[in-house]
Steps between C-alpha positions, in 0.01 A plus 500: 500500500223749435447872539164561673333842480266568794260778595516548882171514679559742783322828571730794443750317276567732205694264269300320231710181491808327638716225345642190669709190405310176540591134459138432410270651241170656617220587256358854483243562774664281762490631858850482650676616817780738416778655711507882516786645702478326840141388471278299266170561329266342247558568132347398168714360219459693171777344292724197520779425250834317487817680591649422157246727334587797718883481524554838330262681734647328807856600406394862447317515835664712778358274774492128581183296521391332822411130502132413524441223756323190368126544532282210608128465436447845369182593309481702190270781395306460179579679178182708532612618842830633366337659195245674725778642716692628201201686365415638841856618538459720190154615596604606853852621422648251749760223507381148411638379839279746692194394301570126554556559862155656539323245280615210712281422804653627830536142634696395188738798529580414857548131415223379736320323215603387153330648198245248368656275235262487204557413135388755240393504140584799277171662402396521135245777541469829686150592626352848514444620862135546607326742733200410721307789656235386746393505865682267731213243517480493117879459472489206735232336292719549195798341680298195600405446136855564377658256755268213418530556126881503528500187718288328237773574241778368733632841591581682826399856593729756671291755691700794637354733767652808664484388862465197729153596617378509143661161439311345788173658381531385144593148619181476697299625204653247250598191706160316493569161342874566431635536854779247441611666174575852644859610575557817706827705501444829680705747703323380818575131434728332753827334394353155540192596296722639225720187492183287464369732231827487302495119518144503374607711202716207391198259509361470151257218568211752500465861374488774763357840592806691628420811704795733577592849601738691266831389658420133420331557164775412253440124485619287210278202542460377145121431508397850602293624206317799658617783727247723678610828654220578752443854627742606230499874587638437851819691590628178670612374161767775488813424698627754751874413458733498206451437215137596579349228283130505417375139520235573240788546254681200644206265454409639156860452368535157666167392341637603163802272534305210650204508257247562776174697475490788743200683638501837685185529717360774716186704547695809377809384307778757458461747215805339345313169455187681375705688237654173374152341495351788300787478250439122479855425618320325785180303463180537704404206718120463502351844418599865526320690782370854459358519848539289810194430716596496866287441818616805696376854428742796528407824676737797516480736799622863488667545838510877452126512550541300827726762661413842641658778704421306815640168363798578273591137437303178505641157429162338430181638341162479675388233252807282566468545877139390485595192283771404755255544789245273327741211422495374860121506513469325165794265571673608175866557421674801357844556344664842536784580265776742599758593241788593738667294762598607850365796700584751227682492163726788610600714800580873472619783727243773536761773559763447228292271269771229510379157384662193656660296220711190462871575452531190279218563256394865557131389532283622789483270799170340593422513867391160634411372847588169655425351847754288680427359851211746533723801423429713192797577273504734200728459198589682182497251212596557134284296263764528222821389679349317796698721742350511849604736786347618824266797456643819657316770701674811371588645161873447411510838320338748744452288812123564506262260680214595267514187279181409315388188318381562148267280300275213602675180604332167569586512874335837525186361341519209752513746792201693367293185446562404863386836618182500294409129531650368822275188508571389144769235428772666288771290329808695377664344197828671406876432466536484884205278597524278192877446482479134398262297282386311817414822685324644193278196451418500872381860479298421187337197662421695815329767301277260310421306813390819693161646412475874531879541451714761323809407301728802458774441243732634234566355150654189652160394641324481160619151397371368831139607432405155381130520597234770442468784747199722560652848458834666418640842563794687346594744778698748294489473120712818473806309620457253214450780247834648610706185457806584285457233229417518128267204557287708734161475329547135423600405858215700654240349267627149570466565877144635473389215272654248740308655793176493297565136416540388858228725648132403510370840602655845460861613440536845656778715352586808711686784324552876538603554138271503199400178337731379224423271208598194704191540715272468196690205357481325839135589562381356167772238441567653160843346436496539124465879527777509756742310280423719198559822701803370683674362192438822311664705775795270529560512132475877497750557782738216418433248778509117498395296311593730211830601659752307703623681807864440600538654843841559667558586866826586679584649843807606691693807602449814289838446332434133404146582382623788284779284347250218410258759363763628259606153394136378451407813305798451266449127448128529438483834321361354178208347688368839635524389859319724749692566819328628815551490871274342757334810653493339848869394513743671733791728403757266660374193313309602190304253292509546122277346235549444128208408270523375144185468292549263206232377260398146603596353161858632549555315828701285559780695328845340487698826503296652786519164688879507479517858641262419786698185592819710505360729772624442856288272717420796726264619222168325533323418172129419490299434183151641504474583875153594628649822643754728329513772773 
């Protein structure tokens, strides 16, 4: 008989491991089906030893062990996979089980497909990560060269992209001559396509180019020698559910334990990668860029000068209106970027100044419009919690009918475009019209097939701009400048550079506030100056990469929140935790935050990790979130 220690792989399970009796020994890393109460789930074996070696511990136990059913045909995870999970567990203050659960592909977790069975060789060398900064066309050229060189040395390449549309684009760019050697595992792949791809991963007759999205990226095929993280600054690499893993860290750590070379590539890599490159912790792939030459020119427009006493508010400047008018005559195409979704980012009462907010998150509702069977419906939607309720006509505080939309939403821009340019084809690309990958690609293809068309979209439209467009417009730069994130300058510069990259003509940026430094960086492509200024500021004010943020969030009744606040303040007193309330939360269900700033060289910290793991599961812990308010 054996005692088998297993980590359960189930979302929400708090325990780190469970023990079972077994008549058969299973090596560490084996995937097994385990009974938990009246159900069963998948678990991973971490230890297996004979009962005779644990008699003392078993006699002292206050509970009896369940018997583990005999497992047939189960696959095992490699040693590198387990080591990666353990390191990530410390880095993200989470249980190993929760990390392993997220690392496994969704179809493996559900049991629809078996994890690919590949043999592995323990690496003898660890390679220094590299950073490639270049335009997309130049990155693709570099990938073609890298793939062919790796194939020549009997190696495979793992190329990770943030989204399915980017996976399809990069496949088309690289597949010439190697069509039969490409494996695709993406979030839009069907079950049959994934099963075929997983079988192909077990075929070692030829080396492969494996293209995946993050959820399928931890692959232990033994001949993978290079990992490329394309569009490495994308927020899609950061998970939105516990334990909030960042797949850039996942792939870097896994590459360390598998002996792979890893390359982070983007036109504007994150400042974290640039700091590591400057300190020579990371190496530079090809050459370091001081400026980026891009086809589009950037023109900023002061909207204050466009408005007068007669016209107090204008959505488009005269120059932009003329450009849109001309696109139909010239058979050109234009992309219009709107930062906010819906009709308006918030709704307020004009009498008592009440702002409609979500009871769950405390954040202002966005007002959106949908049409069902020809009937218009209006909804309040919370972008934080996903809550969605019918929009009301009166204020719940004073009963007033004088409700006003505040801010510029994409549907409001859509309505204005139809009024000004009724004969021009307008394609709306947002979370309502592009709910699925199939709908999104249809909208993209329609836009490129229609001359004289306008594509109106939010951030989610940017990856779909696969071909050049004639002009671009940022409707309201002020909304972007007011985004509550400490990555503000970096995100805005990345957006403007991306628009310049995909635009042949002019990128019009409309704003009512004064120009900031990001306009100059974007206008001249002076990325080296941006990094120098940005890193200096981050170092001065204690922001990543020089400091690790550990951000805590909890919510409940005032009594529960106050009790947790007292406990957290006591437990984490020596770490100078800052406690503050979400200013938009309600009195009945307040939201509290806690922020610990710790020098990056002091994290992970075993003592702090133990305290964080002891906190109740109602306290959300995120390492280095993009927003701390």
